[in-house]
C-alpha positions in Angstrom: 1.5 -17.9 -19.5 -1.1 -15.7 -17.8 -0.2 -12.9 -15.5 -0.9 -13.4 -11.8 -3.9 -11.4 -10.6 -3.2 -8.8 -8.0 -5.0 -9.3 -4.7 -8.5 -7.9 -4.2 -7.8 -5.9 -1.1 -11.3 -4.6 -0.8 -12.7 -8.1 -0.7 -9.9 -9.0 1.8 -10.9 -6.1 4.0 -14.6 -7.1 4.2 -13.8 -10.7 4.8 -11.5 -9.8 7.7 -14.1 -7.2 9.0 -16.9 -9.7 9.0 -14.8 -12.6 10.3 -13.6 -10.6 13.3 -17.0 -9.0 14.3 -17.6 -11.7 17.0 -14.0 -11.4 18.3 -14.2 -7.6 18.4 -17.6 -7.6 20.0 -16.3 -9.9 22.8 -13.3 -7.6 23.3 -15.6 -4.6 23.5 -17.7 -6.4 26.1 -14.7 -7.7 28.0 -13.2 -4.1 28.3 -16.5 -2.7 29.5 -16.8 -5.4 32.1 -13.1 -5.3 33.0 -12.9 -9.0 32.3 -9.1 -9.5 32.3 -9.3 -13.2 31.7 -11.4 -12.8 28.6 -9.2 -10.0 27.3 -6.1 -12.2 27.7 -7.8 -15.1 25.9 -8.8 -12.9 23.0 -5.4 -11.4 22.8 -3.8 -14.8 22.7 -6.1 -15.9 19.8 -5.2 -12.9 17.8 -1.4 -13.2 18.2 -1.6 -16.8 17.3 -3.5 -16.1 14.0 -1.2 -13.3 12.9 1.6 -13.8 10.4 3.6 -10.6 10.9 7.3 -10.0 10.5 9.6 -9.9 13.6 9.4 -6.7 15.6 12.7 -4.9 15.9 13.9 -4.1 19.4 15.5 -0.8 20.5 17.7 0.4 23.4 15.8 1.1 26.7 16.8 4.8 26.7 15.2 5.4 23.3 12.1 3.5 24.3 11.8 5.6 27.5 12.3 8.8 25.5 9.6 7.7 23.0 7.1 6.8 25.7 7.6 10.1 27.5 6.9 12.0 24.2 3.8 10.0 23.4 2.3 10.7 26.9 1.4 14.1 25.4 -0.1 12.7 22.2 -3.9 13.0 22.5 -4.5 12.7 18.7 -2.7 10.9 15.9 -2.6 11.7 12.2 -1.1 9.2 9.6 0.2 10.5 6.3 3.3 10.3 4.2 6.0 12.2 2.3 4.5 12.3 -1.2 1.1 12.3 -2.7 -0.5 12.8 -6.1 -2.3 16.1 -6.6 -3.9 17.1 -9.9 -1.9 14.4 -11.8 1.4 15.5 -10.3 3.6 14.2 -7.5 3.9 16.7 -4.6 6.1 16.7 -1.5 3.2 16.8 1.0 5.6 17.0 4.0 7.5 19.9 2.5 4.2 21.6 1.9 3.4 21.2 5.6 6.7 22.7 6.6 6.4 25.6 4.1 2.9 26.5 5.4 3.9 25.9 9.1 0.9 23.6 9.8 -1.3 20.7 8.8 -4.3 22.5 7.4 -7.9 21.3 7.2 -9.0 20.0 3.8 -12.2 19.0 2.3 -13.6 15.7 3.7 -16.3 14.2 1.5 -16.8 11.3 3.9 -18.6 13.7 6.3 -21.4 13.8 3.8 -22.4 10.3 4.7 -23.9 11.4 8.1 -24.0 15.2 8.0 -25.1 15.6 4.3 -22.3 18.2 3.7 -18.6 18.3 3.2 -16.4 19.3 6.1 -13.0 21.1 6.2 -10.9 19.1 8.6 -7.8 17.1 9.4 -8.8 13.5 9.9 -7.3 12.1 13.1 -7.8 9.4 15.7 -7.0 8.9 19.4 -5.3 5.6 18.5 -1.7 5.4 17.3 -2.1 1.9 15.8 -5.0 3.1 13.5 -3.2 6.3 12.4 -0.1 4.2 11.7 -2.3 2.1 9.3 -3.1 5.2 7.4 0.5 6.2 7.3 1.4 2.8 5.9 -0.7 3.5 2.8 2.1 5.9 1.9 4.7 3.1 2.2 4.4 -0.5 1.3 0.9 -1.2 2.8 0.7 -4.7 4.2 4.3 -5.3 3.1 5.7 -2.8 5.6 8.3 -4.5 7.8 8.6 -4.6 11.6 4.9 -3.8 12.0 2.7 -5.2 14.8 -0.1 -6.5 12.6 -0.7 -5.2 9.1 -2.4 -2.0 8.1 -5.3 -3.9 6.4 -5.9 -6.1 9.5 -6.1 -3.2 11.9 -8.4 -1.2 9.6 -10.7 -4.2 9.1 -10.8 -5.1 12.8 -11.2 -1.5 14.1 -13.8 -0.4 11.6 -16.1 -3.4 11.6 -18.0 -2.4 14.8 -17.8 1.2 13.7 -19.7 0.4 10.4 -22.2 -1.8 12.3 -23.0 1.0 14.7 -23.2 3.7 12.1 -25.5 1.7 9.9 -27.7 0.7 12.9 -28.1 4.3 14.1 -28.0 6.3 10.9 -29.4 3.9 8.3 -32.0 6.3 7.0 -29.5 9.2 6.9 -27.0 7.0 5.0 -29.6 6.1 2.4 -30.6 9.7 2.0 -27.0 11.0 1.6 -25.4 8.1 -0.3 -26.1 9.4 -3.8 -24.4 12.7 -3.1 -21.5 11.1 -1.3 -21.0 8.5 -4.1 -21.0 11.2 -6.8 -18.4 13.4 -4.9 -16.1 10.5 -3.9 -15.8 8.6 -7.2 -14.2 9.4 -10.6 -15.6 8.9 -14.1 -14.8 5.1 -13.8 -16.8 4.8 -10.6 -13.6 4.3 -8.5 -13.1 5.9 -5.2 -10.7 8.8 -5.5 -9.3 8.8 -1.9 -6.8 6.0 -2.4 -5.6 7.5 -5.7 -3.7 10.2 -3.8 -1.0 7.5 -3.2 -1.6 4.8 -5.8 -2.9 5.3 -9.3 -4.4 1.8 -9.5 -6.4 2.0 -6.2 -10.0 1.4 -7.0 -11.4 1.5 -3.4 -10.6 3.1 -0.1 -9.3 -0.2 1.2 -7.0 -1.0 -1.7 -4.2 1.3 -0.5 -4.1 -0.4 3.0 -2.9 -3.4 1.0 -1.1 -1.9 -1.9 0.6 1.0 -0.2 1.9 3.7 -2.6 3.3 3.5 -6.1 5.3 6.7 -5.7 9.0 6.0 -5.7 10.7 7.1 -2.5 7.4 7.6 -0.6 7.3 6.6 3.1 5.0 6.8 6.1 4.8 9.8 8.5 3.0 9.7 11.8 2.2 12.9 13.7 1.5 12.9 17.4 -0.8 15.8 18.3 -1.1 17.4 21.7 -4.5 18.4 23.1 -5.4 21.9 21.9 -6.6 22.2 18.3 -10.4 22.5 17.9 -12.3 19.4 16.9 -15.7 19.0 15.2 -18.7 17.8 17.2 -19.5 14.5 15.6 -22.5 12.2 16.3 -22.0 10.0 19.3 -21.8 6.9 17.2 -19.0 8.4 15.1 -17.2 10.3 17.9 -16.4 7.0 19.5 -14.3 6.0 16.5 -13.3 9.1 14.6 -11.8 12.6 15.3 -12.0 15.6 13.0 -9.6 18.5 13.8 -11.0 21.7 12.3 -8.1 24.1 13.2 -4.6 24.1 11.6 -2.2 21.9 13.5 1.0 23.8 13.9 4.4 22.3 14.8 4.0 23.6 18.3 0.9 21.4 18.6 3.0 18.3 17.9 4.3 15.9 20.6 6.6 14.2 18.1 6.9 12.8 14.6 7.5 9.1 13.6 9.1 8.0 10.3 10.9 4.9 9.2 14.3 4.5 10.9 16.2 5.0 7.7 14.5 8.5 7.3 14.9 9.8 10.8 18.1 11.9 10.1 16.7 13.2 6.9 13.5 14.5 8.5 15.3 15.9 11.5 17.7 17.9 9.3 14.8 19.2 7.2 12.9 20.3 10.3 15.9 22.0 11.8 16.7 23.7 8.5 13.3 25.4 8.7 13.6 26.3 12.4 11.4 23.5 13.8 12.6 21.7 16.9 10.3 18.6 17.0 11.3 15.2 18.3 11.5 12.6 15.6 11.5 8.8 16.3 11.7 5.7 14.2 8.1 4.4 13.6 9.5 0.9 14.4 10.0 2.0 18.0 6.3 2.7 18.3 5.7 -0.8 16.9 7.9 -2.4 19.5 6.1 -0.6 22.2 2.7 -1.6 20.7 3.8 -5.2 20.6 4.1 -5.3 24.4 0.5 -4.2 24.9 -2.8 -6.0 24.6 -5.4 -5.3 21.9 -7.6 -3.8 24.7 -4.8 -1.3 25.6 -4.1 -0.4 22.0 -7.8 0.2 21.2 -9.6 1.1 24.3 -7.3 2.4 27.0 -8.3 6.0 28.0 -11.0 5.9 25.4 -14.8 6.4 25.9 -16.8 3.2 25.2 
């Protein structure tokens, strides 16, 4: 009896990305034109097509406390408890606590447009996208109580991003691709980015489906207040991406989100080291997101 083949998540990503280009283009147009009827119609289509697990509800007091905390979150960074580093499993969150900050690291993806590597913390102005990155440290598309899967959100959000970057920077991409490809792949020609959480990840998009193969790993989501310096990116990238080039200290955080089962553990760890940061179940954020339209989740208070 032959073994069942594991899903090709890279192919799934690109299929979703291409399939939803017309839908996302219409949503982008509808938001710019403030066409509420079209926004509602597109939202209804999406909800109907999704097959996500039920969203867990929470007490009104907790929701109100969460919403108040997130009012101060101008940036979001999705990560997790553990990662692979030089062949070993490291406690990435403990390292942040020990150093007192999320510190900029080498970003080879900046080579694609700029031609050189940047030292930064990758971030976004959108919680739902940062949450997708956080889920790569958990169960990927199998995470429960999520409003749409990590792979779906990544494919939907980045399809127009890729179209715009290729259209505006096609010649630059062609010029820098060889250098980027060399620095972002291993000896087997596989992208190394996803291997920080899953040893069998071959592409960037694999881990949005696979999640992490590190036992006990889980998603962590940081809300970051306005303050840390950001890199000046090309206009076509600035619309979709944020690169923070200064260390993000605990005083820069609006709050932290982790799975409900890990909230007490993370709170105790923070207090033990003298950090008084609000910690919420990541599922609360999903419940709040489920009551918003795609337009609000992707474009509210965001330059188009």
